[in-house]
C-alpha positions, 0 to 999 in steps of 0.5 A, spaced: 912 413 212 912 419 209 914 425 214 917 433 212 924 433 216 923 440 221 929 442 224 928 444 232 928 451 234 934 454 235 936 453 243 932 448 243 934 440 244 931 436 240 928 430 243 930 424 245 925 419 243 923 417 236 915 417 234 911 417 228 911 425 225 905 429 227 900 429 220 902 437 219 909 435 218 907 430 212 908 430 204 902 430 202 905 429 195 908 422 197 901 420 200 898 422 194 903 418 189 902 412 194 894 412 193 895 413 185 901 406 185 896 403 188 890 404 182 897 402 178 899 396 181 892 392 182 891 394 175 897 390 174 897 385 179 888 382 179 891 379 172 894 374 176 889 373 181 886 370 174 892 366 171 898 362 174 904 365 177 908 362 174 907 365 167 908 371 170 909 378 166 907 374 159 902 376 155 896 372 154 896 370 147 888 368 147 886 375 149 881 378 143 877 384 142 876 388 148 880 383 153 886 384 148 885 391 148 885 392 156 891 388 156 895 391 151 893 398 154 895 396 162 902 392 159 903 398 155 902 404 160 901 401 167 906 394 167 913 396 171 911 402 172 908 403 178 911 397 183 918 402 180 914 408 183 912 405 189 920 403 191 921 409 189 917 412 194 920 406 199 927 409 198 925 417 200 920 414 206 927 411 208 931 417 208 925 421 211 926 416 217 933 416 217 934 424 218 928 424 222 932 419 227 938 424 226 935 430 228 933 427 234 939 424 236 937 416 236 940 411 233 938 407 227 940 401 225 936 397 230 930 400 229 930 401 222 932 393 222 926 391 226 922 394 221 924 391 216 924 383 219 916 386 221 915 388 214 919 382 212 914 377 216 908 380 214 910 378 207 912 372 207 905 370 211 901 374 206 905 370 200 903 363 204 896 364 206 893 370 201 897 370 195 904 368 192 905 374 188 908 378 195 913 384 194 913 386 201 918 381 203 922 384 197 922 391 199 924 388 206 930 386 203 932 392 199 931 396 206 936 392 210 940 392 204 940 399 204 941 401 211 948 397 210 949 401 204 947 408 209 951 404 214 958 404 210 957 412 207 959 413 215 965 409 214 973 415 213 972 412 207 967 413 204 964 419 207 966 423 201 960 420 198 955 422 203 952 427 199 946 427 194 950 428 189 954 422 189 947 419 191 944 421 185 950 418 181 950 411 184 943 410 183 943 412 175 950 408 174 947 402 178 940 403 174 944 403 167 948 396 168 943 392 164 942 397 159 950 397 159 950 389 157 945 389 153 948 394 148 955 391 149 951 384 147 947 388 141 954 391 139 957 384 138 951 381 135 951 387 130 959 386 128 960 378 128 953 376 125 953 378 117 946 378 113 947 371 111 949 368 118 943 371 120 938 369 115 941 362 117 940 363 124 932 366 123 930 359 118 934 355 123 930 358 129 923 357 123 925 350 123 926 348 131 920 352 132 915 349 127 918 341 129 917 343 137 910 345 135 909 339 131 911 334 136 909 338 143 902 335 141 903 328 140 902 323 146 908 322 150 909 315 147 909 317 140 914 323 142 918 317 144 918 314 139 921 320 135 926 321 138 929 314 138 929 314 130 931 321 130 937 318 134 937 311 130 937 315 123 944 320 125 947 314 128 946 310 121 948 318 117 955 316 122 955 310 120 954 311 112 959 317 113 965 313 116 964 308 109 965 312 105 971 316 108 974 309 107 972 309 100 973 316 098 980 319 100 978 326 101 980 329 106 974 335 105 968 331 104 969 328 111 970 335 114 963 336 112 960 330 112 962 332 119 960 338 120 952 336 118 952 330 122 953 336 128 949 340 126 943 335 126 945 332 132 945 340 136 938 342 132 935 335 135 938 336 142 936 343 142 928 341 140 928 336 145 930 340 150 926 346 148 920 341 148 921 338 155 921 346 158 915 347 154 912 340 157 914 342 164 911 349 164 905 346 161 906 342 168 907 348 173 901 352 170 896 345 170 898 344 177 897 351 179 891 351 175 888 345 180 890 348 186 886 354 185 880 352 182 879 344 185 883 345 192 880 347 199 883 353 202 889 349 206 891 345 199 892 352 196 896 354 202 900 348 200 901 350 194 903 357 195 909 355 201 911 350 195 911 356 191 914 361 196 920 356 197 922 356 189 921 364 189 925 365 195 932 365 193 931 370 187 929 375 192 936 378 193 938 378 187 931 382 184 932 386 191 940 388 189 939 389 182 932 392 181 930 395 187 936 398 191 938 403 186 930 405 186 931 406 194 938 410 192 934 415 187 929 416 193 933 417 197 937 423 193 930 425 192 929 427 199 936 429 201 936 433 195 929 437 198 927 435 191 920 433 193 920 436 200 920 443 196 918 440 190 914 447 189 921 450 188 923 445 183 918 445 178 923 446 172 926 439 174 919 436 174 917 439 167 922 436 164 922 429 167 914 431 164 916 433 157 921 428 155 919 422 160 911 422 158 913 422 150 919 418 149 917 413 154 911 411 151 915 411 145 920 407 147 914 403 150 909 402 144 916 400 140 918 395 144 911 391 145 909 392 138 916 388 136 914 383 142 906 382 139 909 380 132 908 372 131 916 371 129 917 374 136 916 367 138 921 364 134 927 370 134 931 370 140 933 377 137 927 380 136 925 378 143 932 381 146 930 387 142 923 388 144 924 387 151 929 391 152 926 397 150 920 396 154 924 395 159 928 402 159 922 405 157 919 403 164 924 408 168 923 413 162 915 413 163 915 412 171 920 419 171 914 422 166 908 421 171 912 423 176 914 430 174 906 430 171 903 429 178 908 434 182 906 438 176 899 438 177 900 438 184 902 445 184 896 447 181 891 449 187 885 446 184 888 440 181 891 439 188 884 439 191 883 433 186 889 429 187 888 430 194 882 425 194 887 419 193 892 422 199 887 417 204 888 411 200 896 413 200 896 413 207 893 407 208 897 403 203 899 397 207 893 396 209 889 397 202 895 392 198 893 386 203 886 388 202 886 387 194 889 380 196 883 378 201 877 382 196 881 379 189 882 371 192 875 372 195 873 372 187 877 368 184 880 362 188 876 355 188 875 356 195 871 362 195 868 366 189 871 360 184 872 365 178 880 363 177 880 363 170 873 365 168 873 373 169 876 376 162 881 382 162 876 388 160 871 385 166 878 386 171 878 393 169 870 394 172 872 390 178 879 394 179 874 401 179 869 398 184 875 396 189 878 403 188 872 407 189 870 402 197 877 404 198 878 411 197 871 412 201 873 407 207 880 410 207 877 417 209 872 414 213 877 410 217 883 416 217 877 421 219 877 417 226 883 414 227 891 415 227 893 410 222 890 404 218 890 397 222 896 395 219 900 400 219 898 402 227 900 395 228 907 396 224 908 402 227 907 400 235 913 393 233 918 398 230 917 403 237 916 398 241 910 401 244 903 400 243 901 407 238 895 411 241 889 409 235 883 413 235 884 420 234 883 426 239 
């Protein structure tokens, strides 16, 4: 919930109950940013209503022409940027609610816990009954972790860190942890792997990749025969080597033979493991495809329930490593009043825009060009470098987007144009869930049956249509009602009181 924190007038006692902040006190920048973020999230998510989620974040290598161009541009400018922006806005909203609770003198823990539990239940229901790619339950879990962090700051031992400067330092250090360890790994590889070793590794990777590609096309029976023969050959080599060792009293010859046999055995084991992994991935992909093309609604729901059981254990790690530092950074934006009084901090936002946009774009393009090359399918080093460039570039470009939007909001003409996205942002929860209702109705077999049939470029046209409709609907709805339908239900649960729905 996005609100401005207003200090109570001198001499007037704060209220003793919490309630949604009046419309006049909302921070317009957050509503506009949230509306814009919804567009980016939909551009990214629509692909995963049309493709198996087990391949999540993998680029579709079969795309060509305009479909490839659309997919590549969305990956470059959208992927990984807007869920981070949404997480940042969540942290801002958390800070607004916490400071509001302190302002009115009410306990915050139980109230916010109830709010996050309600969001978690909604996210799980969304994941089971609509779409397996839900992120609401991750946000809710991270929100509870953030609440724990706030409580720790109240302890005498940690009170010295309860200030905006410490929030900023903690969030930035936390965000840099993956970069730090990746850099250490890169230094280690650069120092200890010389040119000849790198060349040998590359040749070995090429050989293994070629063998895996050949064998993966074979039937299970043929693959079993090849594997058995390979094991038999290795056994014969070992026998021959032992015989030679007995006849030739040369220790060096024996050691080199054993080393070669060990290398061949390791290579064969790697090949077998890679084949098993690829076949397992193909099987999972086919199972999901059948669930959403051939099954009815309840069969699809049964699959989503199994997918939930698989994904849920990863949620705490994702929330802790990826979401919490962004939440804390959002908390800093509000606590430091950098977003509340954004007009007074325009220099900072201009710096974010001028540095974040070109640098972030460079890193995203460089990373994707590396990942796009055929040798990236073979070389683990190339994949690692490309993924890290792309990963860091997402954060940098997100900062650039935030700076750009805020700089535009300072301009009155642009503020009026961008304000058209505010109603959609105020109803972000409802609109997010509606994306799943609309897209499952288009793609899944129990409804429109277009799963795998609509390519990437036409998907962009569907996104434009959905956004135009939601912008108009959100504006109409908020002209008659205080909240979106799901926002109203969420607030009613949060405050344990039915909120007034219609505008006076």
